[in-house]
C-alpha positions as CSV (number, residue, x, y, z in Angstrom):
1,M,135.3,99.1,24.1
2,A,132.9,96.2,24.4
3,T,131.2,97.5,27.5
4,D,130.0,100.6,25.6
5,H,127.9,98.3,23.3
6,W,126.0,96.4,26.0
7,P,122.6,97.7,24.8
8,T,123.4,96.3,21.3
9,Y,124.3,92.9,22.7
10,V,121.3,92.8,25.0
11,S,118.8,93.7,22.2
12,G,120.4,91.2,19.9
13,L,120.3,88.5,22.5
14,T,116.7,89.4,23.3
15,M,115.7,89.3,19.7
16,I,117.2,85.8,19.2
17,L,115.9,84.3,22.4
18,S,112.4,85.6,22.0
19,G,112.3,84.5,18.4
20,V,113.3,81.0,19.4
21,T,110.8,81.0,22.2
22,S,108.0,82.1,19.8
23,A,108.9,79.3,17.3
24,Y,108.8,76.8,20.2
25,F,105.4,78.0,21.5
26,K,104.0,77.9,18.0
27,D,105.2,74.4,17.4
28,Q,103.7,73.3,20.6
29,A,100.4,75.0,19.8
30,N,100.3,73.2,16.4
31,K,100.9,69.9,18.1
32,E,98.1,70.6,20.7
33,F,95.7,71.6,17.9
34,G,96.4,68.3,16.2
35,R,95.4,66.6,19.4
36,Y,92.3,68.7,19.5
37,L,91.3,67.7,16.0
38,L,91.6,64.1,17.0
39,S,89.8,64.3,20.3
40,K,87.6,67.4,20.1
41,N,88.6,68.0,23.8
42,P,87.9,71.6,24.7
43,A,90.9,71.6,27.0
44,S,93.2,71.0,24.1
45,L,91.7,73.9,22.2
46,S,92.1,76.1,25.3
47,T,95.8,75.0,25.6
48,T,96.2,75.8,21.9
49,N,94.9,79.3,22.4
50,K,97.2,79.8,25.4
51,L,100.3,78.6,23.5
52,D,99.3,80.8,20.5
53,R,99.1,83.9,22.7
54,E,102.5,83.1,24.2
55,A,103.9,82.7,20.7
56,A,102.5,86.0,19.6
57,I,103.8,87.9,22.7
58,S,107.3,86.4,22.1
59,L,107.1,87.4,18.5
60,V,106.2,91.0,19.3
61,I,109.1,91.1,21.8
62,S,111.4,89.8,19.1
63,Q,110.2,92.4,16.6
64,M,110.6,95.2,19.1
65,S,114.1,94.0,19.9
66,F,114.9,94.0,16.2
67,V,113.7,97.6,15.8
68,V,115.9,98.6,18.8
69,L,118.9,96.7,17.5
70,S,118.5,98.3,14.0
71,Y,118.3,101.7,15.6
72,L,121.4,101.1,17.7
73,L,123.4,99.7,14.8
74,L,122.4,102.4,12.4
75,S,122.9,105.3,14.8
76,E,126.6,104.4,15.4
């Protein structure tokens, strides 16, 4: 029954969404760093660091979700 597998679906969806979010934040951080290189504006560097942290957090969530998903799939 499909409702018995909701943890598998949730962990898979979490892995995908957090992976996409991580890629988005990293892309934005790279663009902001390019702006920093052109302007040497410390605010751009600060924004770059913030976006990089958000990308890293999203990546960790994605990896943890992958571990949970793997466990759930292999334990069935």
